[in-house]
Every structure is written in structure tokens, then in C-alpha cells.
N, C-alpha and C positions, 0 to 999 in steps of 0.2 A: 270574727265574732261567732259565726255559726259553728266553726270547729271547736272553739272554746266551750260553747254551750253544750255541744254533743258530748264532749269529754266529761264535763261536770255532771251531765245527766246520766252517763254510763256508770259513773262512780256511785251514784245514789247518795243517800244521806251521809254526811261526813262532818267532821269537826269544822271544816270550812263553812258549811252551810249553817251550822250552829252559831258560828262567829258572825256571819253576815246577816242572819235573819233572826229577829226576835230574841236577842240575847242581852241587850242592854237594859239596866234598871229603868223604871218609869221616870225617875227624876234625874237621869244622867245629864251632866252639864255639857252640852254641845257648844263649843266656844271657838273663837279665833282671837288672836291677840296681836298687838303692835307695841312699839316703843315710840316715845315722843320724837326722838331725833330721827327715827327712820321714816316718819310719815308727815310730821306737822309742817315743816318748812317755816317760812316767815321768821327767819332767824334773828332779824333785827326789828321786826314789826311790833308796833304797839308797846314799845319799851322793853321788849325781851332782852335780857343781858346774855353775854356769851357764856357757854359752858365749856368744859374741858374738851368736849368732842368738837366744838367749833374751832378751838385752838389747834387741836390735833389735825383736823381735816383741811385746814387752811394752809398747811405746810406741804412743801414738796409736790404740789400739783395733785394732791389726793382728791378723790371724789368726796363731795361735801353733802350735807343735809340742808343746805341753805334754802332749797325749794322742796326737795324730796318729792312726795306726791301731793304737796300743798294742801294737806288735809286741814290745816288751820283756816284756810279760806274756802274750803269745800266740805263743810260739815254734813250737809244734807246729801250731797253726792255720795260720800263715803259711807254714811250710815245706811243709805238705801241698799248698798251692796250687802250689808248684813242681813237685810230682809230677804234678798235673793238666796243667800246661803242657808237661811232658815235656822240660824243659831239661837240658842237660848241665853248665852252670856257673851259679853265682849270684854276682853282684857285690854286696857290701854294704860299708859303711864303718864304721870304729870311731869311736865318740864319744870323742874325746880326754878330754873332761870326765868321762865315765863311767869310763873305764879308769884314768886318772890325775888324780883331782880336785885334788890338791895338787902336781902335777908329778912327774916321773919319779924325783926324788931321794927322795921319800917312799914310793916303791913303788906297785905296782898295787893298786887296790881289789879285794878278794876277790870282792865281788858282781859287779863289772864283768867281771873275768876269768872268773868262772863262767858268766856269760851268753854271752860270745863263745865260750868253750870248748864250751858246750853246743850252740850254733848250729853250730859247725864239726863237732862230732861227729855231730849230726843230719844234716847234709849228706852226710857220709861214709857214714852208714847208708843213705841214699837213693841213693848212687852219683852225687851231684852235687858237682862240684869247686868249692870256694870261691875267689873272686877278691876279695881284700881291699884296699879303699882306706884308706890311713892318714889322709888328710885331705881331707874333703869340705866345706871352707869353715868348719867350726864350731870356731874357735880358742877355747880356754878364756878366759873373760872375765878371769880372774886374770892370764894372760900378756899380754892386751891392756893391762891396767892397769899392769903392771910394766914392760913393754918398749915399749909403744906399738904392738904388733903387728909386722907384717912390714916396716915401714919401719926397724926397728932391726936392725942386722946381728947382734946377739946371738941373734936367732931362728934363725940358721943352725945354731948349736951346740945350741940348745934342740930344734929339730926333729930333728937327728941323734940326740940322746939318746932322744927319743921313738920314732923309727923303730927304733933298735937294740933298745930294750926290747920293742917289739911283735914284732919278728922273733924274738927269743929266747923270747918267751912262746908264739908260735903257729907259728914257722917249721917245726917238725917236721911239722905237719899241713897247711900252706898252701904251695902251690907258686907261685901267681900273686899278685903284689902290684902295686898302683897307688899310688904315693906321694902325689901331689896331683892332685886333679881340677881341670882347667881353671885353671891358675895365672893366665892372663890375666884371668879374671873376678875372682879373688881380688885381684889387684893393681890393675886399672883401676877396677872398680866398687866395690871396698872402700875404696880410698885416693885415687882421683882424682875420679870422678863422685859418689861417696858414695851411690849408689843401693842398695847392698847392705852388710851389716855388714862392718866396724865403722862404716860411714856417715860416712867422713871425706871432705870435699870439699877435697882437697889439690891440685887442678889436676894438670897433667902431672907435675910434679916428684915428688910423693909416689907417684904411680902407677908411675913408672919406678923409683923407689928400692925400692918393695916388690917389683916384678918382678925387679930386680937381685938382691935378697936371696933370693928364691924360687929363682932359677936357681943362685945360689951354693950354697944349701943342698942342692940336688938333684944338682948336677953336679960339685962339687969334692971331695966327701968319699966315702971308702970306709969301710964299716962292717963290722967282722969279726963273723961269727956262727958258730954251730955247724953250720949246715946250708947245703947248696948250694941256692940259691933262684932261681926264675925270676921276673924282674921285668919288668913291662910298661913299656917305656921309650920314651915318645914314639910309641907304636903298634907298636914292635918288641919282640921277645921275646929277651931275653939271659939266658944262664945263666952265673953266676959262682960258682966253688967254690974256697975256702970263703968268698969275699967277693963283694960285689955293688956295682954302682954304683946310686946313687939316681936314679930316673927319674921321669917324670910322664906324666899322661894328657892328651892334647889332643883336642878335637873340632872341628877346623877346618871351618867351613861352606863350601859352595859358594855364593858370593854373586854376584849379578849382577842385571840388570834382568829383571823378569818380562814377557817378550814372547813372542808366539806363535812368532816365528822360532826360538826356542831349540829347540823340538821338531824343527825341520828340521835344525838343527846336530847334534843328538843322532843323527839318522838318518845324517847324513854321517859321523860318527865310527864308527857301527856298520858302515857300508859299508867304511870304511878298515880297520877291524879284520878284517873278513871277508877282504879282499884280502890282508892281511898273513898271515893264517892259512890261506891257500890255499882260501878259501871256507868254512872251518869255524871256528866260534867255540865254544870249550868252555864259557866262562863269559860271560854277557852283561855282567857288571860287570868286564870285563877291565881290567888296568892300562893307562892311557892313556900313550902316548909323549908327549914334549914337543910334537911336531908336532900330534898329535891334540888335546892339551889346548888348543893355540892355536885350534883350530877352534871350541871351545866358548867361549873367553874373548875372542876378538877382538870389537871393537865391532860392534854390530848396525846 
């Protein structure tokens, strides 16, 4: 540690220091996130129905989320960890199978509703804003059996009904919503490669069909609610009152060959950024122009 400190001190002011100290906006959203199947456990508790992840993980001796970190039964323990981290926002997902075990027509499970309501209330008490993901890959197995999942266009209306029900149940207390986490993964690896639930190896055709229905479900419909809501839409934040457009969350990676020359190109981009800003860079992770982006992505 001492050697590292001396090295940093000998360099003096640098972009590293600008990045580490005093560079984030005042209202920057410091957050952590989870998905329901990763943490909740209680897979058959209080009437929760199976999801496609339960079906997938119960085969061939795979590790399951039957218990996971048992967050369903340890709400106060796990939310206390958020206080220790000092975050301003917490992203979690709703288990569709827990909140609506028999579909939205049958109404919400009281136990499921009480759990998510208690979680949201607890976050409000701690001054942490909830960011709710409606769908993090765990489609109820019942819907997979009835419709064949996202390759069936009927899922567009089914998801719309589910989204509307969730917004009406929790919209008064939740400002930020993510409708679907990484639809590319849902479509391609769920219905084309079959590497993830529902484990269908349908080649390109079914992957594209599922993706088509995901996009239709998220982008073509407007859902009326009682509240003005802020929806995270493809990384952008849009406020619609009294209605909103369904959006989705993407995590596009920066992909390319892992070569030593890449660090040289990053330095070139930083130099360009400095010149454009008159020698001063407010944020190291500044938005790249198309020209600067080409510096990073051109062949090495």
C-alpha cells in the first residue's frame, strides 16, 4: 500500500485523480442490483409458482435458486447491507411467478404483494430509491407451457397486462422502472442457442421471432396508469404523464481484441478529449464523439 501511495504521489495530479476524486455529478445514482431468482429463494413458499428457471435448474443436477441467499425471508438483513454500502438506489426485480402465480386475470398473490410492498417501504425508510425490473428472465412456467414463451405473439398482450398490473400496484411508490433486462439474452440464448431457459435450440429463426415479439411488446403499446412514472428506456430516462412507453434495459459490451495497443488508443482518445475541452476534462468517462469512437474501434 505504501509503495502504491508513493507512486501516485510522485506522479502528481493526473486523470486518475480526477476520476477518483470530486468528478461525479451531485445527483449521480450510486446503486447495486439483484434479480429475483438470484436472491429470493422461497421457490415454493406462500404459493409461488415455478418459473422457467426453476424448471431449467432442477434438471441434470444444476445449482438451483431454491434457497439462494433467502432474501425472501431476510428482508431486513439484506436491506441493512444497502445502508452499509451507502447507495442511493437499489435495483431489484419482481418474480412474476410470485406476484401472479396464476396470471394477472386471477389477481395478485397477497403474500407476493406484501413482500414487495414491504421491501419498497423499507427502502423508502432508509432513503434509498427503488429501481424495479419487471422481467429478469424468469417467465412463469405456466405461460411457457400455454404459449410457448416469447416466440408466440400473444405474449405481447400478456406482458402488457402484467406490466400494467405492476405499475398500478406499486406505481405510487416507485419512480424508476426497467421493463425487461437484456432482451437479447432472453431471445437469443433462450430460443436460439438454448443455453439458457427455456432451453430451446431453435436456430436463428426462433431467436429472431422471440426478439421481434419482445420489441413489439415493449415499444408498440402505451399503458394507462394512475401515476406519472419515470421509465428507464434503453438507457434513457423518459417521463410520461399520465401514460408511459414500455422500454427495456440494455447492457451493450465494448467488445474487441484484447491487445496491448488498446491502452495506447485510450490515451489517444483522452488527448483528443482534452484538446476539445480546451485542456480541461471534467469527467474522464466523457461521451465519445463518433470520430473518437473510431479511434478505439479501428482495426489494430
